[in-house]
C-alpha angles and dihedrals in degrees: 000000000000091000090047092053089047090053090051093051092047092048091052090052090050091052091046091058093055105019097162097072092042092052091048090051093048092047091049092051092044090057093048096043093042093053092047092047091050094056093041089052089057091046090049093049094048106032111017109039111090114252112252093251136093113255091005088162089067097051117110131185116225125210134168123241129205139196087222106096091204088075094054124231094306137009142186119278137262119242097227090050089051090053090052092049090051093052100041106040125098099182102070132076086203142350125201139179134203145167131202132231142137138266140188117238116195105180126122102349139017117328113277131195112218139177114265132199115210101200137179118240111271098037093108090047090052089053092046093231123137128196118255086223129026125346144291131262116295124218090248091057091050093076132091119270095015127133104298112240136176138196120212129218118236090247097054091041090058097036101048105019102036094239090295105189089199093058094107109097095021123118122238133180114253114174086350090299123114112244128180116236109230101170151359119223122225122267115284096020113122107142127190101040114313097333126171103175133039125200133171116277088224099181133152132192092261091058096040115030130192090262091057113089115183110113131102118218139194135175140195114234116227114252109277095015114123123218089242092058091047091049091053092051093046090050088055092048091049091052090052092050090049091053091050093045107029095161098054102027103041108145095358118142139168130247125196120200130181103259096232092048089050096052093042098042097107092052102044102083097038095048097046089046089052089049088057089049094053088045086061090050090051091050091052090049091050091050090051093051091047088055090049091051091048089052090050089048090060092057092045099050094104091046092052091046092054091048090051092046093055093053107281109148121228090241091054093049091045090053090050092053093046090049089056089051089049090054089055092048096048092047091049090047093052092051090041092061090054091048090049092055090051092047091047092055091049092049093048090056087070091061109099111227129345121334119260116265095257098050117096123157105186119136104262133172093277094054092042091049090049091052093047090049091052092045091053102037100043095059089051089053100044094034099049099074095047090045093051091046093049094051093051096080135145100233094199095055093041094051093050116096089236090061091065095099104014091124130229097293134235092297092063092045091053092050092049092046091051090050091051091050091049092047092050093048094049091044092054092051090052093043091051091052091046092050093050093049092047093050090045091055092045089053090049092052090054094053111118107232092201095251138069111248095187112131093346118138124189134201132170121228110193111194116207109240093215089060098034093037101161136050094245095059092049092049092049090052096050094041091052092045095050091047090053094046094049089055093054117112112261095018113120101173138007134182141144138237133190096222116029114213118260097015099092099244096125132129135183145199136195119273134220119188119206110250093023125098115279107241129201122254092264094051105035114101117255112231128199113249128206129177114212141172124235111281095033095118094049092047093052095040093242108154120235101220097183137012125357145303123261118284125221088250095054112111095017101061136015128024119328114270137192141186118221131198124252095253092057090045091051092051097052103022106035092164090064101246100118096131111096095022121117135234134181130209133214131024115332092239090061088066093213115188121268115256121214115223108235099170147012117222131194117270116265130199099235101172113031134345091233094051128088112264111263117219111257141193127196126216128194113257091230088067098050117035111221119187096202116049127173116225119222114196125183119204129199090233138008110350096210096100096045097076094064090050091051091051090050092053091050090052091051090056096042119003091197095055116101126208118219142180096035109183140141113244089247088058090048090054092046092049091050092060100038093120097054089044092051095046093046091048092051093047092049091048092050091046091051091049091049091051091049094048092046092051091048089050093051091046091050094049093048092046091053090047091054092047092051093046098048091115093048092047091048091053091048091052092046089053092053107275112156128222091258091053092055092045091051092048095052099035092043091055091050094046092049089058091045095050091049089053091046091054093051092042093049092054092048094045093053088060101036098046089064085078087068093058096106091049096052128091125196095353135079124238090244099044105165095208092055093045092047092048093050091049091052091048092050095046092046091050090049090050091055091046089054096042097066095055089041091054090050089050091051090057095056112131105224093209092054092044093050094042089053089056 
């Protein structure tokens, strides 16, 4: 320990004599370690931290599958099917279902619209979470027309009820309906999603039929039961249900997924790809520091020779040099943790809304241990080669006066050259990935959503059904509100829609087209449905390609009508005569009325910009009563001031009615692509850092080469070498190393970028333009990094260089 402390003190004195190179090395390591720690912190918070539930390793998420491609690969579940699963399975300790929604709570302060979880009894028991006050929902309460109850989150209990410990048993107004508080959940619990109230699911098979799919479901495996065994049993149960209900369950299956894998699925590939990217940055940083240490080794050769001559063993000197490397690594790691916290906060700003309940990104023991491991191991890796080279000295030559500037020899040059080649190769791999992600995001930004978001502001007005308990009252409210908004100064158009594009509030039903074969439930296509008011298409800038818009009378008098999108019209009416034709929605046995097509609208991307457009039909809001409509208001100028005016008009109609989800349509679009934007930004940032570090590394190597070859360059100039000859010699050496690295990196990148295939949009993983551009950028940067040392070499005065020797 005494020798170790002595090595540390000596290393600090060495760094103090030449602080510039030490500071550069520490800064380089801090960047590499900080970037790596940032991504590992996200991986830890999403994948490695235990979920805040008992037996979370036994939780599985259950979805239904279908042979009908209109549903997608998986879909939400049917309530009657869930009841059958619950009764027939022998592999679960519990199975529970839920759906999410919203509710207005009007106790204590101003009305507030909050997220609500409608859950079946037993869900809290499956999760292993108990209330801090009161109890959970009983099976008797989870039935229609029972005593209405509610459970509060810790946040809303404190925020609206002042942490009243006597709250259990009291009645509060939720959606204008009295509900008895039966419990308060512990701090931090907000499953599912960011939920603040829980109420009984309270469904029956009349309210939610087998053809209705809208529930989420999870189960707790029995101890010792594997997910494969449970999947086999559920497959058998699904087959039995299909045989008993061939009309509604044709082709329906069940899929079980580990619960953590289900909730983290969208993050797995991007985050582990980013971890590989920051690993590349760390490798480049290590190569840079190794070059710095090799350069320092050249200037310390005589010092090391003297220490060896006076009795210092090679092992002792080697340990001293590795201790100095360790000092650099630990210092870089300490700064890297600070940089990672800063980078984490910046990255989290891209996340729209509050984080899910299971995501926490504080620095814990696992992240700290990871950073310490990197800070300790990387200096041993990048410092080993320079230390070994430095201790392999010829004492006689080093102690001679002539050895004073003999350079570091061909061995050092080969090591540095290899490091430059490695840096260049890794940098090109990272630059290629960055370029692909950047071009993918640019392509995504240029996707036409099918509407014009300019100066359009949106806000959702959810009416409580207990208060507005009939269709007439809801229609009166929205009619009055839209009339008021349209009369506001600066407002050119106003309308409302049930499911705003790009926010995920979409629903669908099966479709039958008159004159086409009638298909069963399992085979009929599922078509996107939206309920809109007259004027919606004009407000959103969606073109009406055929026919007309909805009239105020549509849906309340006359035959049912609908407007379809152009893709659906093209599929069923390729000769362009869709207007006047008829379609019917829902299962054939429901005998829904035929709807006459009165218009064809332009196709809109309802779900995601990067997804294929899903066929859609529009229905007049007077036909289907929706309690939560989203207003879309177009202004003749900036839309920023319109939202407050809309809220004021809502308050004048009903002072207890809140307005939520206030965004401009440009913000809606931006929020819908936050993940591609974040990933592209991180890749570009890492690519830029890699390019900077690689150029610094090339510059450092070429500068050291010029310094060590001053005598040779002086002799060449004295013998008649021109400035161009010296420039070609130095730049040519640097570019040969760079081109070698580009060749290796190009081969590697063509294979590795295929991992990005699922993250790219509108561009292939081997796009030649992107690869060519990145090669040109890297070679140009390397040329500039070589040019400055080469220019200095060309200005060497041969008399001064030879006199110095």
